[in-house]
N, CA, C and O atoms as a MOPAC input file, in Angstrom:
PM7 MOZYME 1SCF
protein

 N      3.98400 1     6.17000 1   -11.15100 1
 C      3.33600 1     5.22100 1   -11.99900 1
 C      2.45500 1     4.25600 1   -11.18500 1
 O      1.34400 1     3.92900 1   -11.60100 1
 N      2.94500 1     3.81200 1   -10.04800 1
 C      2.16700 1     2.89800 1    -9.21000 1
 C      1.16500 1     3.63800 1    -8.32700 1
 O      0.07600 1     3.13600 1    -8.04800 1
 N      1.54600 1     4.83200 1    -7.89500 1
 C      0.72500 1     5.59900 1    -6.95000 1
 C     -0.71100 1     5.80800 1    -7.44700 1
 O     -1.64100 1     5.56700 1    -6.67800 1
 N     -0.94000 1     6.24900 1    -8.70600 1
 C     -2.32500 1     6.45900 1    -9.14400 1
 C     -3.12200 1     5.16700 1    -9.25700 1
 O     -4.33400 1     5.16600 1    -9.03900 1
 N     -2.45800 1     4.07200 1    -9.59200 1
 C     -3.16600 1     2.79300 1    -9.68800 1
 C     -3.64600 1     2.35500 1    -8.31700 1
 O     -4.79200 1     1.93500 1    -8.15700 1
 N     -2.76900 1     2.45200 1    -7.32800 1
 C     -3.13900 1     2.07500 1    -5.95800 1
 C     -4.23700 1     2.99500 1    -5.44100 1
 O     -5.18800 1     2.53300 1    -4.81100 1
 N     -4.11200 1     4.29500 1    -5.70400 1
 C     -5.12900 1     5.25700 1    -5.25900 1
 C     -6.48200 1     4.95100 1    -5.89900 1
 O     -7.51400 1     5.04800 1    -5.23500 1
 N     -6.48700 1     4.58500 1    -7.17500 1
 C     -7.74400 1     4.25900 1    -7.86400 1
 C     -8.39300 1     3.02200 1    -7.25500 1
 O     -9.60300 1     3.00200 1    -7.03200 1
 N     -7.59500 1     1.99000 1    -6.98400 1
 C     -8.13600 1     0.75400 1    -6.39400 1
 C     -8.71800 1     1.04100 1    -5.01600 1
 O     -9.79900 1     0.55300 1    -4.68400 1
 N     -8.01300 1     1.82500 1    -4.21600 1
 C     -8.50900 1     2.16600 1    -2.87500 1
 C     -9.78200 1     2.99800 1    -2.98400 1
 O    -10.72600 1     2.77900 1    -2.22500 1
 N     -9.82300 1     3.95800 1    -3.92600 1
 C    -11.02300 1     4.79200 1    -4.10800 1
 C    -12.21700 1     3.94700 1    -4.55000 1
 O    -13.33100 1     4.14900 1    -4.06800 1
 N    -11.99300 1     3.01200 1    -5.45400 1
 C    -13.07900 1     2.13000 1    -5.89600 1
 C    -13.55800 1     1.23500 1    -4.76600 1
 O    -14.74000 1     0.90100 1    -4.68800 1
 N    -12.64300 1     0.85000 1    -3.89800 1
 C    -13.00500 1     0.00800 1    -2.74500 1
 C    -13.80700 1     0.81300 1    -1.72900 1
 O    -14.67700 1     0.27000 1    -1.04900 1
 N    -13.51300 1     2.11400 1    -1.62600 1
 C    -14.28100 1     2.98700 1    -0.75500 1
 C    -13.69100 1     3.21200 1     0.62000 1
 O    -14.19600 1     4.03400 1     1.38400 1
 N    -12.62500 1     2.49200 1     0.94900 1
 C    -12.03500 1     2.63600 1     2.27000 1
 C    -10.57000 1     2.21100 1     2.21700 1
 O    -10.24000 1     1.20800 1     1.58600 1
 N     -9.68000 1     2.97500 1     2.88200 1
 C     -8.27400 1     2.56000 1     2.90200 1
 C     -7.98100 1     1.47100 1     3.92600 1
 O     -6.83200 1     1.05600 1     4.07600 1
 N     -9.02000 1     1.00100 1     4.63800 1
 C     -8.80400 1    -0.06800 1     5.61300 1
 C     -8.44100 1    -1.35300 1     4.87400 1
 O     -9.13000 1    -1.76800 1     3.94300 1
 N     -7.35400 1    -1.96800 1     5.30400 1
 C     -6.90500 1    -3.20600 1     4.66600 1
 C     -7.88000 1    -4.32300 1     5.03400 1
 O     -8.08900 1    -4.62500 1     6.21000 1
 N     -8.45900 1    -4.91700 1     4.02600 1
 C     -9.35500 1    -6.05100 1     4.20100 1
 C     -8.95800 1    -7.10300 1     3.16800 1
 O     -8.23700 1    -6.79400 1     2.21900 1
 N     -9.41400 1    -8.32400 1     3.33900 1
 C     -9.08200 1    -9.34500 1     2.33500 1
 C     -9.53800 1    -8.94200 1     0.92700 1
 O     -8.85800 1    -9.23900 1    -0.05600 1
 N    -10.67800 1    -8.27200 1     0.83400 1
 C    -11.17900 1    -7.84500 1    -0.47700 1
 C    -10.25300 1    -6.80500 1    -1.11100 1
 O     -9.94300 1    -6.89400 1    -2.29800 1
 N     -9.81500 1    -5.82600 1    -0.32800 1
 C     -8.90300 1    -4.80200 1    -0.85200 1
 C     -7.56800 1    -5.42900 1    -1.23000 1
 O     -6.99800 1    -5.08200 1    -2.26400 1
 N     -7.06500 1    -6.33500 1    -0.42200 1
 C     -5.81600 1    -7.02000 1    -0.75100 1
 C     -5.93200 1    -7.75500 1    -2.08700 1
 O     -5.01200 1    -7.72200 1    -2.90500 1
 N     -7.06700 1    -8.41500 1    -2.30100 1
 C     -7.31300 1    -9.14400 1    -3.54100 1
 C     -7.31100 1    -8.18900 1    -4.74400 1
 O     -6.73100 1    -8.49100 1    -5.78700 1
 N     -7.96400 1    -7.04100 1    -4.58200 1
 C     -8.02600 1    -6.06100 1    -5.66700 1
 C     -6.64800 1    -5.46600 1    -5.96500 1
 O     -6.29200 1    -5.27200 1    -7.12800 1
 N     -5.87600 1    -5.18000 1    -4.92000 1
 C     -4.53600 1    -4.64200 1    -5.12700 1
 C     -3.62700 1    -5.67900 1    -5.77500 1
 O     -2.79000 1    -5.34600 1    -6.61400 1
 N     -3.79500 1    -6.92200 1    -5.38400 1
 C     -2.99500 1    -7.99200 1    -5.99500 1
 C     -3.32300 1    -8.12100 1    -7.47600 1
 O     -2.42500 1    -8.32100 1    -8.29500 1
 N     -4.59300 1    -8.00700 1    -7.82500 1
 C     -5.00600 1    -8.09700 1    -9.23200 1
 C     -4.51400 1    -6.89700 1   -10.04100 1
 O     -4.30700 1    -7.00900 1   -11.24900 1
 N     -4.32800 1    -5.75600 1    -9.38800 1
 C     -3.89000 1    -4.54800 1   -10.08900 1
 C     -2.39900 1    -4.56200 1   -10.42100 1
 O     -1.95000 1    -3.77500 1   -11.25500 1
 N     -1.62200 1    -5.44500 1    -9.78400 1
 C     -0.17800 1    -5.54200 1   -10.05600 1
 C      0.00300 1    -6.05700 1   -11.48400 1
 O     -0.56300 1    -7.08600 1   -11.85300 1
 N      0.79500 1    -5.33800 1   -12.28800 1
 C      0.93300 1    -5.73500 1   -13.68300 1
 C      2.37500 1    -5.70600 1   -14.18200 1
 O      2.60300 1    -5.59400 1   -15.38700 1
 N      3.33000 1    -5.80300 1   -13.30200 1
 C      4.73200 1    -5.70200 1   -13.69000 1
 C      5.48200 1    -7.01800 1   -13.55700 1
 O      6.66200 1    -7.01500 1   -13.20700 1
 N      4.84300 1    -8.12100 1   -13.82300 1
 C      5.53100 1    -9.40900 1   -13.81500 1
 C      5.60300 1   -10.03900 1   -12.42700 1
 O      4.71100 1    -9.84700 1   -11.60100 1
 N      6.67900 1   -10.79700 1   -12.17900 1
 C      6.80500 1   -11.50300 1   -10.89600 1
 C      6.79300 1   -10.54800 1    -9.70400 1
 O      7.30400 1    -9.43000 1    -9.77200 1
 N      6.21300 1   -11.00600 1    -8.65000 1
 C      6.13500 1   -10.18700 1    -7.42400 1
 C      7.39900 1   -10.41100 1    -6.60500 1
 O      7.38900 1   -11.14600 1    -5.61700 1
 N      8.48700 1    -9.76900 1    -7.02500 1
 C      9.74100 1    -9.90600 1    -6.29000 1
 C     10.63000 1    -8.70900 1    -6.58800 1
 O     10.42300 1    -7.96300 1    -7.54500 1
 N     11.59000 1    -8.56500 1    -5.75800 1
 C     12.62100 1    -7.53700 1    -5.87300 1
 C     12.06500 1    -6.11600 1    -5.73100 1
 O     10.97100 1    -5.91600 1    -5.20300 1
 N     12.82500 1    -5.14800 1    -6.20300 1
 C     12.53500 1    -3.74400 1    -5.93700 1
 C     11.17100 1    -3.25700 1    -6.42900 1
 O     10.48800 1    -2.57000 1    -5.67000 1
 N     10.73600 1    -3.57000 1    -7.64500 1
 C      9.42400 1    -3.03500 1    -8.05200 1
 C      8.29700 1    -3.44400 1    -7.10200 1
 O      7.43500 1    -2.63000 1    -6.77100 1
 N      8.30500 1    -4.70700 1    -6.66500 1
 C      7.23900 1    -5.15300 1    -5.76200 1
 C      7.38400 1    -4.54000 1    -4.37300 1
 O      6.38500 1    -4.25800 1    -3.71100 1
 N      8.62300 1    -4.33300 1    -3.92900 1
 C      8.84500 1    -3.67700 1    -2.63900 1
 C      8.30600 1    -2.24600 1    -2.67900 1
 O      7.68000 1    -1.78800 1    -1.72300 1
 N      8.54900 1    -1.55100 1    -3.77500 1
 C      8.02900 1    -0.18900 1    -3.93200 1
 C      6.50500 1    -0.21700 1    -3.91700 1
 O      5.87700 1     0.62800 1    -3.27900 1
 N      5.90600 1    -1.18000 1    -4.61200 1
 C      4.45200 1    -1.34000 1    -4.64400 1
 C      3.91100 1    -1.53500 1    -3.22800 1
 O      2.95800 1    -0.86400 1    -2.83200 1
 N      4.50900 1    -2.44100 1    -2.47000 1
 C      4.05900 1    -2.71200 1    -1.09700 1
 C      4.24700 1    -1.49400 1    -0.19300 1
 O      3.38300 1    -1.19700 1     0.63200 1
 N      5.36600 1    -0.79200 1    -0.34400 1
 C      5.60600 1     0.41200 1     0.45600 1
 C      4.58100 1     1.49900 1     0.13700 1
 O      4.13200 1     2.21200 1     1.03500 1
 N      4.21400 1     1.62500 1    -1.12200 1
 C      3.22400 1     2.63200 1    -1.51200 1
 C      1.84500 1     2.27400 1    -0.97000 1
 O      1.10100 1     3.16000 1    -0.54800 1
 N      1.49900 1     1.00500 1    -0.97600 1
 C      0.23200 1     0.56500 1    -0.37900 1
 C      0.22500 1     0.90600 1     1.10600 1
 O     -0.76400 1     1.41600 1     1.63200 1
 N      1.34300 1     0.61900 1     1.77800 1
 C      1.44800 1     0.91900 1     3.21100 1
 C      1.31000 1     2.42600 1     3.44500 1
 O      0.64700 1     2.84700 1     4.39200 1
 N      1.92900 1     3.23300 1     2.58900 1
 C      1.86100 1     4.68200 1     2.74200 1
 C      0.43100 1     5.18100 1     2.55100 1
 O     -0.04700 1     6.00800 1     3.32800 1
 N     -0.24500 1     4.68700 1     1.53100 1
 C     -1.59000 1     5.17400 1     1.23100 1
 C     -2.64600 1     4.66500 1     2.20800 1
 O     -3.69400 1     5.29200 1     2.36200 1
 N     -2.38800 1     3.55600 1     2.85900 1
 C     -3.35100 1     3.03700 1     3.82600 1
 C     -2.98100 1     3.40200 1     5.26600 1
 O     -3.71500 1     3.08200 1     6.20100 1
 N     -1.83000 1     4.08000 1     5.43600 1
 C     -1.41600 1     4.50000 1     6.76500 1
 C     -0.90600 1     3.37100 1     7.62800 1
 O     -0.95800 1     3.44600 1     8.85600 1
 N     -0.41000 1     2.31900 1     6.98800 1
 C      0.08400 1     1.16800 1     7.74200 1
 C      1.45700 1     0.78400 1     7.23600 1
 O      1.78500 1     0.96600 1     6.06400 1
 N      2.24400 1     0.25100 1     8.14000 1
 C      3.54300 1    -0.28900 1     7.74400 1
 C      3.31900 1    -1.69200 1     7.19500 1
 O      2.26300 1    -2.27900 1     7.43600 1
 N      4.27700 1    -2.24200 1     6.47000 1
 C      4.11200 1    -3.58500 1     5.91200 1
 C      3.83900 1    -4.67500 1     6.95200 1
 O      3.23000 1    -5.69300 1     6.62200 1
 N      4.28000 1    -4.48100 1     8.20500 1
 C      4.03800 1    -5.50900 1     9.22300 1
 C      2.64400 1    -5.39800 1     9.83700 1
 O      2.31400 1    -6.16200 1    10.74400 1
 N      1.82000 1    -4.46200 1     9.36300 1
 C      0.44100 1    -4.36300 1     9.80800 1
 C      0.18100 1    -3.40300 1    10.94400 1
 O     -0.97400 1    -3.15700 1    11.29100 1
 N      1.23700 1    -2.85200 1    11.53300 1
 C      1.04900 1    -1.92500 1    12.64000 1
 C      0.79500 1    -0.52100 1    12.09700 1
 O      1.35800 1    -0.14600 1    11.06800 1
 N     -0.03800 1     0.25100 1    12.77200 1
 C     -0.28400 1     1.62100 1    12.30800 1
 C      0.99600 1     2.46100 1    12.33000 1
 O      1.86600 1     2.26800 1    13.18000 1
 N      1.09300 1     3.37100 1    11.40400 1
 C      2.23200 1     4.27500 1    11.35600 1
 C      2.08100 1     5.30500 1    12.46000 1
 O      1.01000 1     5.88800 1    12.62500 1
 N      3.13300 1     5.53000 1    13.20700 1
 C      3.11700 1     6.54000 1    14.25200 1
 C      3.83000 1     7.77300 1    13.72200 1
 O      5.05900 1     7.83900 1    13.73200 1
 N      3.06300 1     8.74500 1    13.26100 1
 C      3.65500 1     9.94400 1    12.69000 1
 C      4.35700 1    10.77900 1    13.75600 1
 O      5.35200 1    11.44100 1    13.45800 1
 N      3.86600 1    10.76300 1    14.97400 1
 C      4.51100 1    11.52300 1    16.03600 1
 C      5.93600 1    11.03500 1    16.25500 1
 O      6.86500 1    11.83600 1    16.36900 1
 N      6.10300 1     9.71600 1    16.31300 1
 C      7.43700 1     9.14300 1    16.52100 1
 C      8.32100 1     9.41700 1    15.30900 1
 O      9.50200 1     9.72600 1    15.46600 1
 N      7.77600 1     9.31000 1    14.12300 1
 C      8.55300 1     9.56600 1    12.90800 1
 C      9.05100 1    11.01300 1    12.90300 1
 O     10.21500 1    11.26500 1    12.59300 1
 N      8.19000 1    11.95000 1    13.24100 1
 C      8.58100 1    13.34300 1    13.24800 1
 C      9.61500 1    13.63200 1    14.32300 1
 O     10.49900 1    14.46500 1    14.12200 1
 N      9.51800 1    12.95700 1    15.45900 1
 C     10.47100 1    13.19800 1    16.53200 1
 C     11.86500 1    12.67800 1    16.17200 1
 O     12.86700 1    13.16500 1    16.69500 1
 N     11.92400 1    11.68700 1    15.27600 1
 C     13.21500 1    11.15400 1    14.86000 1
 C     13.91800 1    12.08700 1    13.88400 1
 O     15.14000 1    12.03300 1    13.74300 1
 N     13.15900 1    12.94000 1    13.21200 1
 C     13.75800 1    13.87000 1    12.25900 1
 C     14.36200 1    15.01000 1    13.01900 1
 O     14.92700 1    15.92200 1    12.41700 1

């Protein structure tokens, strides 16, 4: 349910690079009430997944992730 909305916002923005403008658009796209608890955590995790970044702003290292499996 959240994945297509985030993908649409990123596609309209034209780049998955996190910028203040993209953050503003993603914040405006949130429509499930208060930004807290599990729904918002899922939203933030999905944004991180689609932009290739972890929530703390560091790039995801797929090599390290795969080596842990």
